[in-house]
C-alpha positions as CSV (number, residue, x, y, z in Angstrom):
1,X,0.0,0.0,0.0
2,X,2.8,2.4,0.8
3,X,4.5,1.5,-2.5
4,X,1.4,2.4,-4.5
5,X,1.3,5.8,-2.7
6,X,4.8,6.6,-3.7
7,X,4.2,5.7,-7.3
8,X,1.2,7.9,-7.4
9,X,3.0,10.9,-6.1
10,X,5.9,10.4,-8.4
11,X,3.7,10.3,-11.5
12,X,1.9,13.4,-10.4
13,X,5.1,15.4,-10.0
14,X,6.4,14.2,-13.3
15,X,3.2,15.5,-15.0
16,X,3.5,18.9,-13.3
17,X,7.1,19.3,-14.4
18,X,6.4,18.3,-18.0
19,X,3.3,20.5,-18.5
20,X,3.4,24.1,-19.7
21,X,0.6,26.6,-19.4
22,X,-1.0,26.8,-22.9
23,X,-4.2,27.8,-24.7
24,X,-5.2,28.3,-28.4
25,X,-3.4,31.6,-28.3
26,X,-0.1,31.1,-26.3
27,X,2.3,28.7,-24.7
28,X,4.3,30.1,-21.7
29,X,7.7,28.5,-21.3
30,X,10.3,29.0,-18.5
31,X,7.5,30.1,-16.2
32,X,9.2,28.6,-13.1
33,X,10.9,31.9,-11.9
34,X,10.6,33.4,-8.5
35,X,9.9,30.0,-6.9
36,X,12.1,30.5,-3.8
37,X,13.0,33.0,-1.2
38,X,13.0,33.9,2.4
39,X,11.9,36.6,4.9
40,X,14.0,38.4,7.4
41,X,12.4,40.5,10.1
42,X,13.1,42.6,13.2
43,X,11.2,45.1,15.3
44,X,12.0,47.8,12.7
45,X,11.8,46.2,9.3
46,X,10.7,43.2,7.2
47,X,12.9,42.1,4.2
48,X,11.6,39.7,1.5
49,X,14.0,38.0,-0.8
50,X,13.4,36.1,-4.0
51,X,15.5,33.5,-5.8
52,X,15.2,31.9,-9.3
53,X,14.8,35.3,-11.1
54,X,15.3,34.9,-14.8
55,X,18.0,37.0,-16.5
56,X,17.4,38.7,-19.8
57,X,18.1,41.6,-22.1
58,X,17.1,45.2,-21.5
59,X,14.3,46.5,-23.8
60,X,14.8,50.0,-25.0
61,X,13.3,52.7,-27.3
62,X,13.7,56.4,-27.7
63,X,11.2,56.9,-24.9
64,X,11.8,54.2,-22.3
65,X,14.0,51.4,-20.9
66,X,12.7,48.2,-19.3
67,X,15.1,46.0,-17.4
68,X,14.4,42.2,-17.1
69,X,13.0,40.9,-13.9
70,X,10.4,42.3,-11.6
71,X,9.9,46.1,-11.7
72,X,9.7,47.9,-8.4
73,X,6.2,49.3,-7.9
74,X,7.6,52.4,-6.2
75,X,9.5,53.6,-9.3
76,X,8.4,57.1,-10.5
77,X,7.2,57.6,-14.1
78,X,9.9,58.7,-16.5
79,X,9.3,62.4,-17.1
80,X,8.4,63.3,-20.7
81,X,10.3,66.1,-22.4
82,X,9.9,69.4,-20.5
83,X,8.7,72.7,-22.0
84,X,12.0,74.5,-22.8
85,X,11.8,78.0,-24.4
86,X,13.2,81.5,-24.9
87,X,10.0,83.5,-24.6
88,X,11.6,86.9,-24.5
89,X,14.7,86.7,-26.7
90,X,17.1,86.2,-23.7
91,X,20.9,86.0,-24.2
92,X,21.9,84.3,-21.0
93,X,18.9,82.4,-19.7
94,X,16.2,80.0,-20.8
95,X,12.9,78.9,-19.2
96,X,12.1,75.3,-18.3
97,X,8.7,73.9,-17.2
98,X,8.9,70.3,-15.9
99,X,6.2,67.8,-17.0
100,X,5.3,65.8,-14.0
101,X,4.1,62.8,-16.1
102,X,1.4,62.1,-13.5
103,X,3.9,61.5,-10.7
104,X,2.9,62.0,-7.0
105,X,3.3,65.5,-5.6
106,X,6.2,64.5,-3.4
107,X,8.2,63.3,-6.5
108,X,11.5,65.1,-7.0
109,X,13.2,65.9,-10.3
110,X,16.7,66.5,-11.5
111,X,17.4,68.5,-14.7
112,X,20.4,67.7,-16.9
113,X,21.6,70.3,-19.4
114,X,24.1,70.3,-22.3
115,X,25.2,72.4,-25.2
116,X,26.7,69.4,-27.1
117,X,23.9,66.9,-27.1
118,X,25.1,65.4,-23.8
119,X,28.6,64.6,-24.9
120,X,29.2,66.8,-21.9
121,X,26.5,66.9,-19.2
122,X,25.9,69.4,-16.5
123,X,23.0,69.8,-14.1
124,X,20.7,72.7,-13.0
125,X,21.6,73.5,-9.4
126,X,19.0,74.6,-6.8
127,X,19.9,78.3,-7.4
128,X,19.0,77.7,-11.1
129,X,22.7,78.0,-12.2
130,X,24.5,75.3,-14.1
131,X,27.1,73.1,-12.5
132,X,28.8,69.7,-12.8
133,X,27.5,68.5,-9.4
134,X,24.9,65.7,-9.5
135,X,23.5,64.4,-6.2
136,X,20.3,63.9,-4.3
137,X,20.6,67.6,-3.3
138,X,19.9,68.7,-6.9
139,X,16.5,66.9,-7.0
140,X,13.6,69.3,-6.2
141,X,9.8,69.0,-6.3
142,X,7.7,70.3,-9.2
143,X,6.7,73.3,-7.0
144,X,10.4,74.1,-6.2
145,X,11.1,74.0,-9.9
146,X,8.5,76.8,-10.3
147,X,5.4,74.7,-10.9
148,X,3.4,75.7,-14.0
149,X,5.4,78.9,-14.3
150,X,8.7,77.1,-14.5
151,X,12.1,78.7,-13.7
152,X,14.8,80.5,-15.6
153,X,18.1,78.5,-16.0
154,X,20.6,81.3,-15.7
155,X,24.3,82.0,-16.5
156,X,24.1,80.5,-20.0
157,X,26.3,81.4,-23.0
158,X,24.9,83.8,-25.6
159,X,23.9,82.6,-29.0
160,X,24.0,78.9,-28.0
161,X,21.7,75.9,-28.4
162,X,21.0,73.9,-25.2
163,X,19.4,70.5,-24.6
164,X,17.7,69.5,-21.3
165,X,16.2,66.3,-20.0
166,X,14.6,65.4,-16.6
167,X,14.6,62.3,-14.3
168,X,12.5,61.6,-11.3
169,X,12.9,60.2,-7.8
170,X,9.9,59.3,-5.6
171,X,10.4,58.6,-1.9
172,X,13.4,56.6,-1.0
173,X,13.2,54.3,-4.0
174,X,15.1,53.9,-7.2
175,X,15.1,57.0,-9.5
176,X,14.1,56.8,-13.2
177,X,16.3,57.2,-16.2
178,X,16.4,60.6,-17.9
179,X,13.4,61.2,-20.2
180,X,13.4,62.6,-23.8
181,X,15.2,65.9,-24.5
182,X,14.0,69.4,-25.3
183,X,16.0,72.1,-27.1
184,X,16.1,75.9,-26.9
185,X,18.6,78.6,-27.8
186,X,19.9,81.8,-26.4
187,X,20.4,84.9,-28.7
188,X,22.9,87.7,-28.9
189,X,22.6,90.7,-26.7
190,X,20.8,93.5,-28.6
191,X,20.1,97.2,-28.3
192,X,18.1,99.4,-30.6
193,X,18.3,103.1,-29.8
194,X,17.0,106.1,-31.7
195,X,16.7,109.9,-31.4
196,X,14.5,112.1,-33.6
197,X,11.9,114.9,-33.1
198,X,8.2,114.9,-33.2
199,X,8.4,116.9,-36.4
200,X,11.1,115.0,-38.2
201,X,12.2,111.4,-38.4
202,X,15.4,112.3,-40.5
203,X,18.4,114.4,-39.5
204,X,19.3,117.2,-39.0
205,X,17.0,117.5,-36.1
206,X,16.0,121.0,-34.9
207,X,13.8,122.3,-32.0
208,X,13.1,126.0,-32.1
209,X,11.7,128.6,-29.8
210,X,9.7,131.2,-31.6
211,X,9.3,134.7,-30.2
212,X,10.5,134.3,-26.6
213,X,8.6,136.9,-24.7
214,X,9.8,138.3,-21.4
215,X,8.3,136.6,-18.3
216,X,6.6,133.9,-20.4
217,X,7.6,130.2,-20.2
218,X,7.9,128.9,-23.8
219,X,8.1,125.2,-24.9
220,X,10.1,124.1,-27.9
221,X,8.4,123.7,-31.3
222,X,9.0,119.9,-31.1
223,X,9.8,117.3,-28.6
224,X,12.9,115.0,-28.7
225,X,11.7,111.4,-29.2
226,X,13.9,108.8,-27.6
227,X,13.3,105.2,-28.8
228,X,14.7,102.1,-26.9
229,X,14.5,98.4,-27.3
230,X,16.9,96.0,-25.5
231,X,17.0,92.4,-24.3
232,X,19.2,93.4,-21.4
233,X,18.0,91.5,-18.3
234,X,19.2,94.3,-16.0
235,X,17.9,97.2,-18.1
236,X,20.0,100.3,-18.5
237,X,20.1,104.1,-18.7
238,X,19.9,106.9,-21.2
239,X,22.1,109.9,-20.6
240,X,21.9,113.5,-21.9
241,X,24.4,116.4,-22.1
242,X,24.5,119.8,-23.8
243,X,26.6,123.0,-23.8
244,X,24.8,124.0,-20.6
245,X,23.0,127.1,-22.0
246,X,21.2,128.7,-24.9
247,X,24.0,130.8,-26.3
248,X,23.9,133.7,-28.8
249,X,27.1,134.7,-30.6
250,X,25.4,137.8,-32.0
251,X,24.3,139.1,-28.7
252,X,27.3,137.8,-26.8
253,X,25.2,136.4,-24.1
254,X,23.5,133.2,-23.0
255,X,20.5,131.8,-21.0
256,X,22.0,129.4,-18.5
257,X,20.4,126.0,-17.9
258,X,19.5,125.1,-14.4
259,X,17.0,123.0,-12.5
260,X,14.2,125.3,-11.6
261,X,10.5,126.0,-11.6
262,X,10.3,128.4,-14.6
263,X,6.9,129.6,-13.4
264,X,8.6,131.5,-10.7
265,X,12.2,131.9,-11.9
266,X,13.0,135.2,-13.7
267,X,14.7,133.3,-16.5
268,X,16.1,129.9,-17.3
269,X,16.2,127.0,-19.6
270,X,16.0,123.2,-19.2
271,X,14.4,119.9,-20.1
272,X,11.6,117.7,-18.8
273,X,10.4,114.2,-19.8
274,X,6.7,114.7,-20.6
275,X,5.7,111.1,-21.5
276,X,7.0,107.5,-21.5
277,X,5.6,104.3,-22.8
278,X,6.6,100.8,-24.0
279,X,5.0,97.8,-25.8
280,X,6.3,95.4,-23.2
281,X,8.9,94.9,-20.5
282,X,10.6,97.7,-18.6
283,X,9.1,100.0,-17.7
284,X,11.0,103.0,-19.0
285,X,10.8,106.0,-16.7
286,X,12.3,109.4,-16.2
287,X,15.1,110.3,-13.7
288,X,15.5,113.4,-11.5
289,X,15.9,116.3,-12.2
290,X,14.1,115.6,-15.5
291,X,11.0,114.0,-14.0
292,X,9.3,117.2,-12.9
293,X,5.8,118.4,-13.8
294,X,4.5,121.5,-15.4
295,X,7.3,124.0,-15.7
296,X,9.8,122.3,-13.3
297,X,12.7,121.6,-15.6
298,X,16.0,119.8,-15.1
299,X,19.2,121.7,-15.8
300,X,21.3,120.6,-18.8
301,X,25.1,120.4,-18.2
302,X,28.3,119.7,-20.2
303,X,28.6,116.3,-18.4
304,X,26.3,113.4,-19.1
305,X,23.4,113.1,-16.8
306,X,20.8,110.3,-16.4
307,X,17.5,111.2,-18.0
308,X,15.8,107.8,-18.5
309,X,16.1,104.4,-16.9
310,X,14.7,100.8,-17.3
311,X,15.2,98.0,-14.8
312,X,14.6,95.1,-17.2
313,X,14.5,94.2,-20.9
314,X,12.3,96.5,-22.9
315,X,10.4,96.5,-26.2
316,X,9.5,99.6,-28.1
317,X,10.2,102.0,-25.3
318,X,9.5,105.7,-26.2
319,X,10.1,108.9,-24.2
320,X,9.3,112.5,-25.1
321,X,11.6,115.2,-23.9
322,X,10.4,118.8,-24.0
323,X,12.7,121.8,-23.8
324,X,11.5,124.9,-22.0
325,X,12.9,128.5,-21.7
326,X,12.1,131.8,-20.2
327,X,13.7,135.2,-20.6
328,X,13.4,138.4,-18.6
329,X,13.1,142.0,-19.8
330,X,16.9,142.6,-20.0
331,X,17.7,139.5,-22.0
332,X,19.1,140.8,-25.4
333,X,17.1,139.8,-28.4
334,X,18.8,137.6,-31.1
335,X,17.9,134.9,-33.6
336,X,20.8,132.7,-33.0
337,X,20.3,131.4,-29.5
338,X,21.2,127.7,-29.7
339,X,22.3,124.6,-27.8
340,X,23.3,121.1,-28.9
341,X,22.0,118.0,-27.0
342,X,23.6,114.6,-27.1
343,X,21.8,111.4,-25.9
344,X,23.6,108.1,-25.1
345,X,22.2,104.7,-24.2
346,X,24.1,102.3,-21.9
347,X,22.7,98.9,-21.1
348,X,23.6,96.6,-18.2
349,X,24.3,93.1,-19.8
């Protein structure tokens, strides 16, 4: 009786080892993996182990990599290509917006950046600069990387194409591979600066005073129109200088320029910024003493003085500068009173 029992068990095992799961659609071979293991425990942890895992080749494509064997359920999703742009013609920075790829909110991301298609790889640091350091400290959450607004990667080289890619780390588990790349380029620093008058777009430019009457504040027949467009991140300044007076060679006299309220001064001459505007960026604004109102003018000198400023890049900035003068009853009459104004723009790149 015991002999029959052994024969029966032996035949049953032989049948199990010989059979393979099958149907009309498939046959699964080498299905006997993961059939061994152990568990180690303590008061603080439990560790499961598995033996018999099958080896195999890594499956890859342009978008993913799959290693053989069991995949950890805690792995984050590989981030798809981020949004990488130069939205305002920047010369030393580019904007990146990470795509979370449906990862949990506590997922952290690292950004790799290159200017040679990752022959050389650097990483965006937590202060948004670029460096060679790659460590867990460089991983930040989506929110820390600016969320939906993104962040500017700063300190880049002008007129250069850059590539970026992102990888994810969720919790304390294995991080992902880097996802697909995105490309954007910096441009050259630029400045467009122009000076003309409200009456003429072509030189020579002239602003006249017709019939200065004693005790009356007169405005010039045209305004000086200053045009400014720049991609300077730090903005810049426009300066002005003159001979410092309206001078007449025929009368051998001059009307000195000084900062004053011509409404109450007996005589004088100066400039005032009467309007400013821009299409975007900036803003452009006037600088004391040329930012007065009504007849409060700024004195023009032989040294360059600040007259306009912008704290950021600017598109189609325009400023109108009005010249005003007043004479008293003892000022000699003459038709050759004149001054020469020079404007200079200086940007902070």
